[in-house]
Legacy VTK file of the C-alpha trace (Angstrom):
# vtk DataFile Version 3.0
C-alpha trace
ASCII
DATASET POLYDATA
POINTS 233 float
-3.543 1.230 -18.803
-0.141 -0.277 -19.633
0.555 -2.581 -16.285
3.816 -4.623 -15.401
2.590 -7.642 -13.048
5.899 -10.146 -11.462
5.030 -12.620 -9.877
7.693 -14.575 -7.481
7.017 -17.895 -6.035
9.353 -20.705 -5.826
7.298 -23.496 -6.535
6.843 -24.207 -10.419
2.875 -25.084 -10.989
1.790 -22.087 -8.170
3.628 -19.439 -10.349
2.586 -20.577 -13.189
-0.740 -20.664 -12.136
-0.842 -16.931 -10.477
0.280 -15.325 -13.210
-2.196 -17.007 -15.394
-4.749 -15.681 -13.166
-3.452 -12.051 -13.639
-3.857 -12.889 -17.122
-6.817 -14.210 -17.435
-8.312 -10.543 -15.330
-6.287 -8.485 -17.901
-8.611 -10.167 -20.568
-11.453 -9.503 -18.332
-10.640 -5.999 -17.280
-9.448 -5.427 -21.187
-6.136 -3.853 -19.180
-2.679 -4.297 -21.085
-0.491 -6.073 -18.708
3.003 -7.174 -19.042
3.720 -10.592 -16.469
7.332 -11.766 -15.763
7.183 -14.723 -12.856
10.871 -15.207 -11.069
11.777 -18.514 -8.792
13.142 -15.971 -6.176
14.133 -12.874 -4.344
17.363 -13.349 -6.395
16.024 -13.756 -9.677
13.507 -11.132 -9.084
16.079 -7.921 -7.575
18.122 -8.785 -10.484
15.691 -8.060 -12.598
14.388 -5.120 -11.198
17.757 -3.347 -10.382
17.665 -3.083 -14.513
14.498 -2.168 -15.131
12.526 -0.941 -12.240
9.339 -0.761 -13.969
6.771 -3.002 -11.618
3.868 -1.523 -10.932
2.304 -4.727 -9.011
3.986 -7.323 -7.082
2.210 -11.176 -6.418
4.367 -12.791 -3.987
5.012 -16.080 -2.011
6.641 -15.610 0.858
8.304 -18.845 2.368
11.048 -19.331 -0.403
14.230 -20.513 -0.007
17.250 -18.341 0.282
15.597 -14.497 1.102
11.683 -14.992 1.649
8.929 -12.550 0.791
9.107 -10.415 3.428
12.770 -10.049 3.550
11.687 -8.639 -0.155
8.778 -6.720 0.108
11.089 -4.632 2.723
13.806 -4.225 0.255
11.352 -2.370 -2.691
9.820 -0.903 0.210
13.255 1.117 0.782
13.086 1.882 -2.937
9.480 2.200 -4.174
6.510 3.270 -2.520
3.643 2.883 -4.476
4.496 -0.383 -6.151
1.411 -2.757 -5.063
2.592 -5.840 -2.844
-0.075 -8.939 -2.531
1.058 -11.678 -0.156
0.366 -14.740 -1.733
0.843 -17.747 1.423
-0.176 -20.748 2.751
0.370 -19.069 6.072
-1.265 -16.823 8.862
1.527 -16.105 10.612
2.700 -13.872 8.584
-0.142 -11.173 8.296
1.277 -8.256 10.709
4.142 -8.397 8.765
2.044 -6.989 6.024
1.740 -3.702 7.779
5.448 -3.267 7.865
5.520 -2.794 4.208
2.394 -1.381 3.217
1.210 -4.371 1.778
-2.110 -4.442 -0.403
-3.613 -7.885 0.721
-2.766 -10.300 2.240
-3.787 -14.211 -0.058
-3.862 -17.588 1.538
-3.270 -20.609 -0.802
-4.787 -21.213 -2.947
-5.247 -18.235 -5.419
-8.571 -18.494 -7.421
-10.608 -15.853 -9.529
-12.699 -14.875 -6.870
-10.672 -13.971 -4.417
-7.263 -12.269 -7.074
-10.287 -10.078 -9.190
-10.970 -8.073 -6.453
-7.200 -7.312 -4.667
-6.171 -6.316 -8.980
-8.878 -4.305 -8.939
-7.800 -2.773 -6.072
-4.327 -2.605 -6.806
-5.306 -1.102 -10.655
-7.036 1.598 -9.027
-4.406 2.603 -6.661
-1.766 3.177 -9.321
-4.532 5.135 -11.270
-4.705 7.342 -8.610
-1.171 7.618 -6.969
-0.399 10.629 -8.952
-3.167 12.633 -7.391
-1.778 15.809 -4.588
-2.737 18.043 -2.462
-1.366 21.935 -2.008
0.228 22.477 0.484
2.814 25.132 2.262
6.227 24.146 2.695
7.151 27.645 4.625
8.840 29.248 1.773
6.359 28.716 -0.810
3.435 26.288 -2.451
4.353 22.838 -3.395
2.221 20.373 -4.805
2.740 16.610 -2.002
1.233 13.697 -3.320
-1.153 11.614 -1.827
0.767 8.643 -1.259
3.440 10.172 0.543
0.811 12.249 2.730
1.462 10.465 6.190
-1.250 12.009 8.695
-2.909 15.661 9.042
-3.597 17.387 12.100
-5.956 20.192 12.949
-4.460 22.982 14.133
-6.760 26.067 15.289
-7.351 27.384 11.771
-4.279 25.512 9.832
-4.348 21.802 9.462
-1.146 20.731 10.298
0.480 18.040 7.319
3.034 15.253 7.854
4.548 13.743 4.733
7.564 11.128 3.957
10.067 14.641 3.564
9.298 16.972 5.476
5.604 19.052 7.051
3.451 21.241 5.810
0.654 23.568 6.203
-3.014 24.684 4.635
-5.429 26.633 6.160
-9.286 25.336 5.792
-11.329 23.015 8.190
-9.876 19.344 8.829
-13.366 18.131 7.439
-13.482 20.645 4.257
-9.942 19.221 3.702
-10.237 15.773 3.873
-12.623 15.584 0.347
-9.738 15.961 -1.741
-8.215 12.727 -0.219
-8.956 9.120 -1.542
-10.252 6.381 0.573
-6.751 4.987 1.813
-7.614 8.345 4.350
-9.432 7.478 7.720
-10.573 9.998 10.160
-9.191 8.118 13.514
-9.951 11.265 15.628
-11.160 14.827 15.759
-7.975 16.638 15.489
-6.530 13.784 12.883
-6.741 12.180 9.474
-4.434 9.254 9.189
-3.224 7.290 5.606
-3.728 3.737 6.423
-1.504 2.759 3.517
1.432 4.225 6.159
0.304 2.173 9.226
2.513 0.009 10.883
-0.086 -0.990 13.943
-2.518 0.050 16.470
-3.931 -0.390 19.339
-6.806 0.656 21.959
-5.338 3.813 22.279
-3.633 5.307 19.231
-1.606 4.454 15.691
1.604 3.652 15.185
2.699 5.642 11.797
5.689 3.928 9.256
7.965 7.179 10.892
6.866 6.685 14.458
4.821 9.139 14.945
1.468 8.135 16.752
-2.047 9.193 16.675
-4.429 9.112 18.753
-7.577 7.148 18.098
-11.270 8.576 18.921
-12.338 6.458 22.053
-14.452 4.129 21.186
-13.951 4.130 17.137
-10.728 0.867 17.694
-12.772 -1.385 15.746
-14.188 0.580 13.070
-10.428 2.061 12.396
-9.149 -1.491 12.853
-12.030 -2.840 10.291
-10.606 0.263 7.808
-7.325 -0.808 7.784
-7.867 -4.420 7.419
-9.520 -3.609 4.156
-6.864 -1.808 2.263
-4.709 -4.726 3.154
LINES 1 234
233 0 1 2 3 4 5 6 7 8 9 10 11 12 13 14 15 16 17 18 19 20 21 22 23 24 25 26 27 28 29 30 31 32 33 34 35 36 37 38 39 40 41 42 43 44 45 46 47 48 49 50 51 52 53 54 55 56 57 58 59 60 61 62 63 64 65 66 67 68 69 70 71 72 73 74 75 76 77 78 79 80 81 82 83 84 85 86 87 88 89 90 91 92 93 94 95 96 97 98 99 100 101 102 103 104 105 106 107 108 109 110 111 112 113 114 115 116 117 118 119 120 121 122 123 124 125 126 127 128 129 130 131 132 133 134 135 136 137 138 139 140 141 142 143 144 145 146 147 148 149 150 151 152 153 154 155 156 157 158 159 160 161 162 163 164 165 166 167 168 169 170 171 172 173 174 175 176 177 178 179 180 181 182 183 184 185 186 187 188 189 190 191 192 193 194 195 196 197 198 199 200 201 202 203 204 205 206 207 208 209 210 211 212 213 214 215 216 217 218 219 220 221 222 223 224 225 226 227 228 229 230 231 232
């Protein structure tokens, strides 16, 4: 597997250190990695618009000019599968990770024990990003990538599937159909399964998906859903 990792941080020492950690991870995992470093969002944008070939982004939040949060939002509008990892010294930006479906949020200083497991998860996510389920769109059958599936709702003998670009259906029990999914999906209610990568916010009664839809949570299961969501960050 060949991975391209970008490190964006305005502090030279931190940028070089994180890049060296990424290279150490690749060597230990026997993964071929190309690592590129950038001092700010502008420099990254210039390279990305030309190549658009990054798989993982290790991103500082507080930077002069465009912040890491702003850059992540720009990326998400163009790329839904890039694995974004915030590395910052500020806890208050944690909630911003939900808005851009960030993989994780690391507090500086980064180190091997904390960064390597995150890169393991990013690598695994990238291996499975081409996984898909077969659905009906009313005109025929097509494949829907798991990354493009927001949530599924049991509707009598069928399942209503909401994707990033439309609504689909399959005829199957919800529990049986869930076996086709990966660990990013969680059954949050008797009638609902959600893709945690597309959750924007949760409260005690419901989940707000990043398309604006609201999904109910089973009574008493908020803590389980919250901790599952945290594990995806």
